[in-house]
C-alpha positions in Angstrom: -19.1 -29.3 19.4 -21.5 -31.8 19.6 -20.2 -32.9 23.1 -19.9 -29.2 23.9 -24.0 -28.2 22.6 -25.3 -31.1 24.4 -23.3 -29.6 27.6 -25.1 -26.4 26.6 -28.1 -27.7 26.5 -28.6 -30.8 29.4 -27.3 -28.0 32.2 -29.4 -26.9 34.5 -28.0 -23.7 36.5 -30.5 -23.0 39.5 -28.8 -20.0 41.4 -28.7 -19.9 44.6 -30.2 -17.0 45.7 -33.2 -19.2 43.6 -32.8 -21.5 46.1 -35.0 -21.1 49.1 -38.1 -21.4 46.7 -37.2 -24.3 44.9 -37.8 -27.9 46.7 -37.5 -31.2 45.5 -40.6 -33.5 43.2 -38.4 -35.7 41.4 -40.5 -38.8 42.4 -38.8 -42.1 40.8 -40.0 -43.2 37.5 -39.5 -46.3 34.9 -36.7 -43.8 33.7 -35.0 -43.1 36.9 -34.9 -47.4 38.6 -31.9 -46.4 41.1 -31.6 -43.1 43.3 -27.8 -43.1 44.6 -26.7 -40.4 47.4 -23.2 -39.4 47.8 -22.2 -36.9 50.7 -19.4 -36.1 52.5 -17.8 -34.5 55.5 -19.6 -35.3 58.3 -18.8 -33.9 61.9 -20.5 -36.7 64.8 -20.5 -33.2 67.1 -22.0 -30.4 65.2 -25.7 -30.6 64.6 -27.3 -33.1 61.6 -30.1 -31.5 60.0 -29.4 -33.4 56.3 -30.6 -36.8 57.2 -34.1 -37.0 56.8 -34.1 -34.8 53.8 -31.7 -37.4 52.7 -34.3 -40.3 53.8 -36.9 -38.9 51.5 -35.0 -38.8 48.2 -36.0 -42.9 48.8 -32.0 -43.8 48.2 -31.3 -47.6 46.6 -27.7 -46.5 48.0 -25.6 -43.8 50.4 -21.8 -43.2 49.2 -20.2 -42.4 52.4 -17.3 -40.3 50.6 -15.0 -39.4 53.1 -14.4 -37.3 56.6 -16.6 -39.4 57.7 -16.2 -38.4 61.1 -13.4 -35.6 62.9 -11.4 -37.8 64.5 -7.7 -36.7 64.3 -6.4 -39.2 66.7 -3.9 -42.2 67.1 -6.1 -43.1 69.6 -8.9 -45.6 68.8 -10.9 -45.8 71.3 -11.6 -42.2 70.8 -11.9 -42.9 67.1 -14.7 -45.6 67.9 -16.3 -43.8 69.5 -16.4 -40.8 67.4 -18.0 -43.3 64.9 -20.2 -44.5 67.4 -22.1 -41.1 68.0 -23.5 -41.6 63.6 -24.7 -44.6 65.1 -26.7 -42.9 67.8 -28.3 -41.4 65.1 -32.0 -42.5 64.3 -32.2 -40.8 61.5 -29.6 -42.8 60.3 -30.3 -45.7 61.6 -33.5 -45.2 59.6 -31.3 -45.2 56.6 -28.8 -48.1 57.2 -32.1 -50.4 57.3 -33.3 -49.5 54.4 -30.1 -49.1 52.3 -27.2 -50.0 51.5 -24.8 -48.4 53.1 -20.7 -48.0 51.7 -17.7 -46.0 52.1 -14.6 -44.8 51.9 -12.3 -42.8 54.2 -10.1 -39.3 53.9 -7.3 -38.1 55.9 -10.5 -36.6 59.3 -10.9 -40.6 59.7 -8.1 -41.8 58.8 -7.3 -40.2 61.9 -4.4 -37.2 60.6 -5.0 -34.2 58.6 -3.5 -34.5 55.5 -2.1 -37.8 56.3 -0.6 -40.3 53.8 1.2 -43.2 53.7 3.5 -42.6 56.6 0.9 -42.7 59.3 1.6 -45.0 61.4 -2.2 -45.7 63.0 -3.3 -46.8 59.5 -3.5 -50.2 60.4 -5.4 -50.2 63.8 -7.6 -46.9 61.4 -8.7 -49.5 58.9 -10.0 -52.4 61.5 -12.1 -49.1 63.4 -13.5 -47.5 59.2 -14.2 -51.2 59.2 -16.0 -51.7 62.5 -18.6 -48.5 61.6 -19.6 -50.8 58.4 -20.5 -53.5 60.6 -17.5 -56.1 58.5 -17.8 -59.3 59.4 -14.5 -60.5 61.3 -13.5 -63.2 58.1 -14.3 -60.1 55.5 -11.3 -59.7 53.0 -10.9 -56.3 53.8 -10.5 -57.3 56.9 -7.0 -58.4 55.9 -5.8 -56.4 52.6 -4.3 -52.9 53.2 -6.2 -49.7 52.5 -9.8 -49.9 52.1 -10.4 -49.9 48.4 -13.6 -51.9 47.3 -15.4 -52.8 44.7 -19.2 -53.4 44.3 -22.0 -53.8 42.1 -25.9 -53.0 42.5 -28.6 -54.2 40.2 -32.2 -53.8 39.5 -34.3 -55.0 36.7 -33.5 -52.6 34.0 -29.8 -52.0 34.7 -26.4 -52.4 36.9 -24.3 -49.8 38.3 -20.2 -50.6 39.6 -19.3 -48.2 42.2 -15.6 -48.4 42.5 -14.2 -46.9 46.0 -10.8 -46.0 46.0 -8.6 -45.0 48.8 -6.6 -42.2 48.2 -4.7 -41.8 52.1 -2.9 -45.4 52.1 -0.7 -45.2 49.8 -0.4 -42.0 49.2 3.0 -40.5 49.1 4.5 -36.8 50.3 2.3 -33.9 49.9 4.6 -30.8 48.5 4.7 -27.6 50.6 3.9 -24.6 48.9 7.4 -22.5 50.3 6.0 -18.8 48.8 2.4 -19.0 50.4 0.1 -16.2 49.7 -2.8 -17.1 52.0 -4.3 -19.9 53.7 -5.5 -21.0 50.6 -2.3 -21.5 49.2 -1.0 -25.1 51.2 0.3 -27.3 48.3 1.8 -26.4 45.4 2.6 -29.9 42.9 4.9 -32.2 42.4 7.4 -32.3 39.2 6.1 -35.1 36.7 7.3 -38.3 38.0 7.8 -36.9 41.6 6.0 -37.1 45.0 4.9 -40.7 44.5 1.9 -42.1 43.8 -1.3 -41.7 45.1 -2.9 -45.7 44.9 0.1 -47.1 45.3 1.4 -50.4 42.8 -1.2 -52.8 43.9 -4.4 -51.1 44.4 -3.8 -49.8 40.4 -3.2 -52.8 39.2 -6.7 -53.6 41.4 -8.0 -50.7 39.9 -7.4 -50.9 36.2 -8.6 -55.1 36.3 -11.6 -53.8 37.3 -12.2 -51.6 34.8 -11.4 -54.7 32.4 -15.7 -55.4 33.9 -18.1 -54.8 31.0 -20.7 -56.0 32.1 -22.4 -53.4 34.0 -24.1 -50.1 32.7 -22.8 -47.3 34.5 -19.4 -47.0 36.4 -19.1 -44.7 39.4 -14.9 -44.2 41.2 -15.2 -42.8 44.2 -12.8 -40.3 45.1 -11.7 -38.6 48.5 -10.1 -36.1 47.0 -10.9 -34.2 43.2 -9.9 -35.2 40.6 -10.8 -32.4 37.5 -10.7 -29.5 40.1 -6.5 -27.7 39.5 -6.7 -24.3 40.9 -7.2 -24.8 44.3 -4.2 -25.0 47.1 -5.2 -28.4 49.2 -5.2 -31.8 48.4 -6.4 -32.8 44.4 -4.6 -35.0 42.0 -3.7 -32.4 40.2 -0.2 -32.2 43.7 0.5 -35.7 42.0 0.7 -35.0 37.7 1.9 -38.0 37.1 -1.0 -40.3 38.4 -3.5 -37.9 36.6 -1.4 -39.2 33.4 -2.1 -42.3 34.7 -5.1 -42.2 35.7 -6.1 -41.2 32.2 -4.0 -43.0 30.3 -6.4 -46.0 32.3 -9.4 -44.5 31.6 -9.1 -44.7 28.1 -7.9 -48.1 28.1 -11.0 -49.3 30.7 -13.8 -51.9 28.7 -16.1 -49.9 31.8 -19.7 -48.6 30.6 -19.8 -45.0 31.5 -17.9 -43.7 33.6 -17.9 -41.2 36.3 -16.3 -40.5 39.8 -17.6 -39.1 42.2 -15.1 -36.8 45.2 -15.4 -34.8 48.4 -13.1 -32.9 50.7 -14.2 -29.5 49.8 -16.4 -28.6 51.8 -18.7 -27.3 49.0 -20.2 -28.5 46.1 -20.0 -28.5 42.6 -20.4 -30.7 39.5 -16.9 -30.1 37.1 -16.6 -31.5 33.5 -14.2 -31.8 30.7 -13.6 -33.5 27.5 -10.9 -36.5 27.1 -9.6 -37.3 23.8 -10.4 -41.4 24.1 -13.5 -40.8 25.8 -15.9 -41.1 24.2 -18.2 -39.1 26.8 -17.7 -36.0 28.6 -15.5 -36.9 32.0 -17.7 -36.1 35.1 -15.9 -35.1 38.6 -19.3 -34.6 41.0 -18.1 -33.5 44.2 -20.3 -32.8 47.4 -18.7 -31.9 50.5 -20.5 -30.6 53.7 -23.0 -32.7 55.6 -22.1 -30.7 58.3 -20.1 -27.6 57.5 -18.8 -25.4 54.8 -17.5 -21.9 54.6 -20.1 -19.5 53.4 -18.1 -16.4 53.8 -15.3 -17.7 51.5 -15.3 -17.9 47.9 -15.6 -20.4 45.5 -11.9 -22.1 44.2 -11.0 -21.4 41.1 -12.4 -24.1 38.7 -11.9 -23.8 34.9 -13.8 -27.5 35.1 -16.6 -25.9 37.1 -20.3 -26.0 35.0 -22.9 -23.8 37.4 -22.1 -21.6 40.4 -21.6 -24.7 43.1 -22.8 -23.6 47.1 -21.6 -23.3 49.7 -24.8 -24.4 51.7 -24.4 -27.2 53.9 -25.0 -30.1 50.8 -25.5 -33.4 49.3 -25.3 -35.4 46.6 -28.5 -36.9 44.2 -28.5 -39.4 41.1 -30.6 -41.1 39.4 -29.2 -43.5 36.6 -31.5 -44.1 33.5 -31.0 -47.2 32.5 -33.6 -47.4 29.7 -31.7 -43.4 27.9 -28.7 -43.8 29.1 -28.6 -40.9 31.1 -28.0 -39.7 34.6 -28.7 -36.3 36.5 -26.6 -35.3 39.0 -28.4 -33.2 41.8 -26.8 -30.5 44.8 -29.1 -30.5 47.2 -29.7 -29.4 50.5 -31.4 -28.8 54.1 -35.1 -29.0 53.4 -34.5 -30.9 50.1 -33.9 -27.7 48.4 -32.5 -28.2 44.9 -29.7 -25.7 44.2 -28.2 -27.3 41.2 -28.8 -30.1 38.3 -26.7 -31.6 35.1 -28.0 -33.8 33.4 -25.4 -36.3 31.5 -26.6 -38.0 28.0 -24.0 -41.0 27.4 
């Protein structure tokens, strides 16, 4: 009950109807020294209206959450050309000059829609992805299967560890819906112990080891696909029930502090929250998806974990980490730095 009351007291929802009148007034203070921006679903050939609002937040870190380009190709020359269009954007160059940038990928920058471990160009696509991040040729990620990675960012007041998962390279097949009633019912969950893995054995071992680290004040897990939202018919962790079960087990056994999840893929933004037995705090899955395109005429997914309304407007996510008070402000923002929703979690 305490957590439920806390949730109610800390949730601030601004309806989409009022959003046009709400402009950011957030400034960095002593209690919010670390600003993280998170975004996904960026079509390199569409208008790019959110880079300047992102610059205006003065982020300490920018995280690509997947579908960083829409390449959808087995031609690595085309894929590299698609990535180069991002670097040709002067506003993105400004972010890169002033902000740390890290990334994972999803299907469209992996090379094929909804593809998993079967994709025959995954090794080549990985190298093009790492070229996009401008990693040196001797970086260890060049010689490892998959793009998973972790990095800790430290300030005078505290630190944030980011764990980037790869939900593509090792993922088993999806189960197609044999009797879909509409185009939104594409996939259905496997039975438990069917369908293979999402992360694969080696990445799971690595991930569990990363969660043994208790030195950071906050631990951010980045998954290109949603973890909590489980009712829609597209890609999600819930399509692999055994992997969901394993994730909860791993989180309960983790030594890492103040764990939260970021996800993309769905062309909308929302905050999903649940109470998990064995975890001290509510588990938050913050979805930000749609830097360049969303589908505002379509309904939001049925999501029993959603707090607030979410939005299908173009969006990016902003997280303000307050190390002194162990608090995180999750903000959904859009064009002109409009604030659509805010959720504040006390840890």
